[in-house]
BAMAR-345365 format. One record per residue (C-alpha): x, y, z; residue in one letter. Coordinates in steps of 0.2 Angstrom, whole numbers, padded with zeros to 4 digits, always signed. Each point is the difference from the previous one (the first is absolute). Layout:
<lumkols>
XYZa;...
</lumkols>
This chain:
<lumkols>
+0186-0365+0158x;+0018-0007-0001x;+0004-0017-0008x;+0004-0008+0018x;-0018+0002+0006x;-0006-0007-0017x;+0011-0015+0002x;-0006-0003+0017x;-0018+0002-0005x;+0003-0014-0013x;+0007-0011+0014x;-0016+0004+0010x;-0010-0005-0015x;+0009-0017-0001x;+0001-0006+0018x;+0012-0014-0004x;+0013+0014-0004x;-0001+0009+0017x;-0002-0007+0017x;-0017+0006+0008x;+0009+0007+0015x;+0009+0013-0011x;-0017+0006-0006x;-0004+0008+0016x;+0017+0009+0001x;-0002+0009-0016x;-0013+0013+0001x;+0007+0009-0016x;-0005-0015-0010x;-0017-0002+0007x;-0003+0019-0003x;+0006-0002-0018x;-0012-0014-0003x;-0015+0009+0009x;+0003+0016-0010x;+0001-0010-0017x;-0016-0010+0004x;-0009+0016+0006x;+0005+0009-0016x;-0004-0014-0012x;-0017+0000-0008x;-0009-0016+0001x;+0001-0009-0017x;+0014+0011-0006x;+0011-0016-0001x;-0014-0012-0006x;-0007-0003-0017x;-0013-0013-0006x;+0002-0010-0016x;-0016+0008-0007x;+0008+0017+0002x;+0013-0003-0014x;-0007-0001-0017x;+0007-0014-0011x;+0010+0012-0011x;+0008+0009+0015x;+0008-0016+0007x;+0014+0002-0013x;+0005+0016+0009x;+0000-0008+0018x;+0016-0007+0007x;-0007-0016+0008x;+0009-0009+0014x;-0004-0018+0006x;+0005+0000+0018x;-0002-0019+0003x;+0014-0012+0000x;+0008-0007-0016x;-0010-0016+0001x;-0017+0008+0000x;+0006+0012-0013x;+0005-0014-0011x;-0017-0009+0002x;-0009+0016-0007x;+0001+0019+0001x;-0007+0015-0008x;+0008+0001-0018x;+0014+0013+0000x;+0003-0001+0019x;+0017-0001+0007x;+0003-0010+0015x;+0007+0009+0016x;-0004-0010+0015x;-0008+0012+0013x;+0015-0002+0012x;+0011+0006-0013x;-0010+0016-0006x;+0011+0012+0010x;+0016-0008-0005x;-0005+0000-0018x;-0009+0017+0000x;+0012+0007-0013x;-0008-0012-0013x;-0017+0010+0002x;-0004+0014-0011x;-0004+0017+0008x;-0009+0007-0016x;-0015-0011-0001x;-0011-0010+0011x;+0007-0016+0008x;-0013-0013+0005x;+0006-0013+0013x;-0010-0016+0003x;+0000-0017+0009x;-0013-0013+0002x;-0012+0011+0010x;+0008+0017+0003x;+0006-0002+0018x;+0019-0004-0004x;+0001+0013-0014x;-0008+0013+0012x;+0015-0002+0011x;+0012+0002-0014x;-0010+0016-0006x;-0001+0007+0017x;+0019-0001+0001x;+0003+0007-0017x;-0012+0015+0003x;+0009+0004+0017x;+0016+0001-0011x;-0009+0013-0012x;-0007-0011-0014x;-0017+0008-0001x;-0003-0008-0017x;-0001-0018+0007x;-0017-0008+0003x;-0007-0016+0007x;-0011-0010-0012x;-0015-0003+0011x;-0005-0018+0002x;+0017-0005-0008x;+0002-0013-0014x;-0015-0010+0005x;-0011+0015-0001x;+0007+0006-0016x;-0004-0017-0008x;-0017-0001+0008x;-0005+0017-0007x;+0005-0003-0018x;+0019+0004+0000x;+0004+0014-0013x;-0019+0001-0004x;-0005+0003+0018x;-0004+0019-0004x;-0011-0005-0015x;-0009-0013+0011x;-0003+0011+0015x;-0019+0004+0002x;+0004+0018+0004x;+0015+0012+0000x;+0013-0005+0013x;+0000+0013+0013x;+0004-0010+0015x;
</lumkols>
């Protein structure tokens, strides 16, 4: 897949970037997205807070994809703030040699950023399922210890 279809796929992911009329005209982009979605294993880009033992969080590169005001009110300690709309533009800040976990409040906006990054070849990037709110509700860094059974979603 060349860079042009990937960029167009990104435009499809974020409709405000590309007019809807252009979507029907670009079968290459639609095919690229279909192939990616068909190939991707369910859950390969998702991770739950309870799947990460407390001691392993230090090895995870954590990205808060919310806006700066929300980040300032509270975030996962050690996270950096890259708003979801800037994930592709700032992808050079992401390591490729370790897991990158991206979160927002609930997981929906971070999922869009992760989808775009994975289309660009960042297979080490995952969405924190249930986002910041779920992370807090499940015990934060201690979610793994608090889980009643092993996390194998």
